[in-house]
C-alpha positions as CSV (number, residue, x, y, z in Angstrom):
1,M,-5.6,-0.8,-17.0
2,T,-7.9,-1.4,-13.9
3,D,-9.2,0.7,-11.1
4,R,-8.4,-2.8,-9.4
5,V,-6.0,-2.3,-6.2
6,L,-4.3,-4.3,-4.0
7,V,-3.8,-3.1,-0.3
8,A,-1.5,-5.5,0.9
9,Y,-0.3,-5.9,4.7
10,T,1.3,-8.0,7.2
11,S,1.2,-6.5,11.1
12,K,4.9,-7.2,12.4
13,T,3.3,-3.9,14.4
14,A,-0.1,-3.9,16.0
15,A,-2.7,-1.8,13.8
16,T,-0.5,-2.3,10.2
17,D,-4.2,-4.1,9.2
18,E,-7.0,-1.4,10.7
19,I,-3.9,1.1,8.9
20,A,-4.9,-1.0,5.9
21,E,-8.4,-1.5,6.1
22,I,-9.2,2.5,6.4
23,I,-6.9,3.2,3.6
24,G,-9.1,0.6,1.4
25,T,-12.4,2.0,2.6
26,E,-11.3,5.5,2.0
27,L,-10.5,4.2,-1.9
28,A,-13.5,2.3,-1.8
29,G,-15.3,5.8,-1.3
30,C,-13.5,7.3,-4.2
31,G,-14.7,5.0,-6.7
32,L,-11.2,1.6,-6.7
33,R,-12.0,-1.6,-6.0
34,V,-9.7,-2.4,-3.8
35,T,-8.7,-6.0,-1.5
36,V,-7.7,-6.2,1.5
37,L,-5.6,-8.9,2.2
38,P,-2.7,-9.8,4.6
39,V,0.6,-10.2,2.0
40,A,0.3,-13.9,3.0
41,A,-3.4,-14.0,1.5
42,A,-2.3,-12.4,-1.9
43,E,-1.1,-15.0,-3.9
44,S,-1.5,-13.2,-7.0
45,L,-0.9,-10.1,-8.4
46,H,-3.2,-10.4,-12.1
47,G,-5.8,-8.0,-12.6
48,F,-4.4,-5.2,-9.7
49,G,-3.6,-1.5,-11.5
50,A,-1.8,-0.5,-8.3
51,V,-0.1,-1.8,-5.0
52,I,-0.6,-0.5,-1.7
53,L,2.1,-2.1,0.9
54,G,1.8,-1.9,4.4
55,D,5.1,-3.3,7.0
56,V,7.8,-3.6,4.0
57,A,10.2,-4.4,6.7
58,A,8.3,-7.3,7.6
59,R,9.5,-10.3,6.8
60,D,6.4,-11.6,4.9
61,A,6.2,-8.5,3.7
62,Q,9.9,-9.2,2.2
63,R,8.9,-12.9,0.9
64,F,5.5,-11.1,-1.6
65,V,7.7,-8.5,-3.1
66,K,10.6,-11.1,-4.0
67,R,7.9,-13.6,-5.2
68,H,5.6,-10.6,-7.2
69,R,9.0,-8.4,-7.8
70,V,8.5,-8.7,-12.1
71,Y,4.7,-8.0,-11.5
72,L,5.4,-5.1,-9.1
73,K,8.5,-3.9,-11.3
74,R,5.2,-2.9,-13.8
75,T,2.8,-1.6,-10.9
76,P,2.4,0.9,-9.6
77,I,2.9,0.9,-6.2
78,W,3.5,3.0,-2.6
79,L,4.5,2.1,0.3
80,F,3.1,2.8,4.2
81,H,5.0,1.5,8.0
82,R,3.4,1.2,11.5
83,G,5.7,3.7,13.1
84,T,7.8,7.0,14.1
85,P,9.5,9.0,11.0
86,P,13.0,8.1,10.6
87,V,11.9,4.7,8.1
88,P,13.9,2.6,9.1
89,N,16.8,1.7,6.3
90,D,14.9,-1.6,5.9
91,V,12.2,0.3,4.2
92,T,13.8,2.6,2.0
93,R,16.4,-0.1,0.2
94,M,13.0,-1.2,-0.6
95,V,10.8,1.7,-2.4
96,R,14.6,1.9,-3.7
97,K,14.1,-1.6,-5.3
98,L,10.5,-0.9,-6.2
99,G,10.8,1.9,-7.8
100,A,7.9,3.0,-5.3
101,S,6.3,5.9,-4.1
102,G,6.6,7.0,0.1
103,P,6.9,5.5,2.5
104,I,4.8,7.4,4.5
105,S,4.9,6.5,8.4
106,F,1.4,5.7,10.4
107,G,2.3,6.4,13.9
108,G,3.4,6.4,17.3
109,E,1.3,5.0,20.2
110,A,-1.1,5.5,18.9
111,P,-2.3,5.9,14.8
112,D,-2.9,8.7,13.5
113,W,-6.5,7.5,11.2
114,D,-6.9,10.4,9.6
115,R,-3.5,11.3,8.3
116,A,-4.2,7.7,6.6
117,Q,-8.0,8.2,5.2
118,A,-6.5,12.0,3.8
119,W,-3.4,9.7,2.3
120,A,-6.0,7.8,0.5
121,R,-8.1,9.8,-1.0
122,Y,-4.7,11.2,-2.2
123,L,-3.6,8.1,-3.6
124,A,-6.7,8.0,-5.4
125,D,-6.2,11.8,-7.4
126,Q,-2.8,9.6,-8.0
127,L,-4.2,6.9,-9.0
128,A,-7.1,9.0,-11.6
129,V,-3.9,10.8,-12.8
130,L,-1.6,8.1,-14.3
131,H,-4.1,6.1,-15.4
132,R,-6.8,5.7,-17.0
133,G,-9.8,3.5,-15.5
134,F,-9.0,4.7,-12.6
135,V,-12.0,6.6,-11.6
136,S,-11.7,9.4,-8.4
137,N,-14.3,11.5,-6.9
């Protein structure tokens, strides 16, 4: 298993890209090799040991999931979205479809940056437990 993590997002709602960057920075600080990309730019998932996907309710994210469904079925995946609870039904359906962890909500009028950082550190710890080759501080 590789220590490479893809943080893919779509910015249907403002600040999802910023949340993705915060998550990526925290994961990198925990020793993981992280790529942060909009879902439209993530052409291949080859070589990634985990995927963190943001704003899965957006059409771009749904196309991403459809395009990579075989890979995603066998890869640890976590979902987040920009918004306030309750989690939208289409996000809940995506969690079940993928067998994903989450989703976690970040937001309201202003995203909770501290919560995003804490969640990323939690993910790094989860990856260290799930897979040899993942390293966490």
